[in-house]
N, C-alpha and C positions, 0 to 999 in steps of 0.2 A: 331512248332509254327512260326510262321510269326510274324514279327515285325513290329509296326505302324509306317508308313511314316507319316511324316507332312508335307503335303503337302501346301503348301502359300494360302491361304486363297481366294483372287481374284489376276489374273492374271493383269487388270490393276485397278488403286485407281480412283473413279471418280474423274474428274475436271472441280468444279464450276466455272460457271466465275462468273467475277465481273459486277454483274449489278447493278446501282443507282437503288437508293431508288425511287419507283415511285407510289407515293399517289391512282393515277387514277386507277391502275391496279389491277382488283381482283389476288388472287394466283393462281387461277383455269386456268388464261391465261398463266400462265409459263409450263404449259404441255410440251410441246413440246421444251424450253431448257431444260426441266430438262430431257425428254428423250432421247438428245444427251448429254448433259453434264454426266450424267450416264449412258450412251453406252446402255440403254435398260436393265438394272438390276434393278433389290432393293438395295436400300442404304443398308438394314440392310443385308441382304440374300447373295445376289449377284446372285440369281433365275433371268436368263433368260426371259424377257416378253413373248417373243415367243414363250417357250417352256411351260409357265403357262398358258396362252390363256385367261387370264383374263385384263379389265381393273386395271393398275396398279393405284395407289391413289397416290393422293402430300399430305405428311405426315407434319407436324408443327412440328419442333423437340422440339421447346419450343411449348408445346400442348397450344389451343386454350383457357381451361379453366385457365390456370395461366397468358395466358396473358390479359383476360378479368379482373380479377381480380387484373392486374397491372395497374393503371393509365400513368404510364409511357413508357411500351412496347407495347401501340394498334397497331404501325408501324408493329410489327412481325407477324400479322394478314398478309399481304398482302406482306411483305419484303423475297425476293428471297435466303436470305443469309441464314432465319431460314425454309425453303421447302426442303423438301427429297422426291427423286419418289421411291415409297415403293407398294413392293404386299401387294395383303387385306392378307392374313396371317400373315405379321412383322406390318403394320401399326393398324389389330385390336389386337394385342397381345401390341403392346408398348399402342396404345390408348388415353389416358390423363395422364399415368403415366408420374411423375417427382418426384425426390427426395424430393423437398423443395416446399416453395408457391414463391419462388425469380426466376423469370423469370433470373438471370444472374449466379444461382447456379445450374449447371446440374449434380454437383456432390458433394455427402454429405457422408462422411464417408463408402465412399468405397462402397456407392450404387450410382448408378444416370447411365447418358447415356452418350456418345463421340459421337459427331456427325461424320456420318459415309464418311462424306467427306474428313472429318481430317486422316491426313495419317496412325495415332495411330490407328485409329477403324482397321486396315486391321492388323497389329499386335497384337492383340489381342486373333485374332483366326488361327485356321489352319483345315487341314480337313485330315481324314485320305484314308486308302488306296480303301475306298468304297465308300468316299466321305460324310461323315458326318461330321457336323461339329463339332469344340474341343475348348472351352476355353484355353489359356494359362492358366499360375498359378495364375492372378491376380487374385483377390475376384472381381475386377469391373468387369472384363471379365467374373467371374461366375455369375455374378447378371446380367449383361445384356443377356448372353446364356439362360439363365432363365426368365426372363422377357419376351423376344422378341420370348422364345420357336424358339430356331435355332439347338436343340435338334430335332427337326421332324422330321421325315423320308421322308416327302415331300420335303424338300431342296435337301436331298440323291440323289431321284431319278428324280429330275430333273438335278443337274451336273450331275449325268447317261447319260443321254439323250444326253445331252449335250456334253460328251465326245463320245460315242458313236457315233453321229453324225461326230466328229472331224477326230476320225480314220476311220472312211467308205470313208471321203474325202481324207485323205493323203493317201489313198492306192492306187492303178493303179488297176479301174475294168475295166475288160474286160469280153466278152464273154462269159471265165471259170469259173466268178464270178457273174453269173448271179443272184444269190439270193442273194449276199451284194449288186448290184447294183440295186435291184430291192426295198431293204430294205431302204437303202439310197434314194432312189426315191421318197417312201412313208413319210422316216421319216421326209424330206426337204419337201414334198409338206406340210404336216401336222403340223410342225412346223415350225414357222416362225423365222427361226436362221440366216438368213443373213443382219438383216437390221442395226445391230449398228456393225456386226464383220467385 
């Protein structure tokens, strides 16, 4: 029986730049900065946009429904610090979920969310040999894993495709490896893998 390896959840953590609050800017105008800072990856599941092949969403970490109820936090609607690049699946799973009605309380009784641009987010999860995402032993990690549906097979498939491409690129392909060369060509043609890597 093969033992389960604990593979690091993300190779690189997102590094969000410090942008001053600009009330005249809409959150939608930050798409290119988010794509760069999150290296084209969903902040929540780490799936690469070039493999997903769908437009990534801009998630409000503190959900819009919570912000709109608060009179003191309206700036979060368009504040870069509150924005997360998200694949459609994770954005739909998180939606307006928040553990309280207070925009400043992201965790209540070991339930809630950790900003995925925080280093501690990466430490909450690992992947097994097959690329499935697992929570570490904390109740909070289990809650996030369940609420964001990080257990979905699609996250494993995206990880696997990216790894196959990486393995093929690392090999010296020549005429003897005609099928592998063709496979690499087809994969890189179909999936936009090199834009941020």
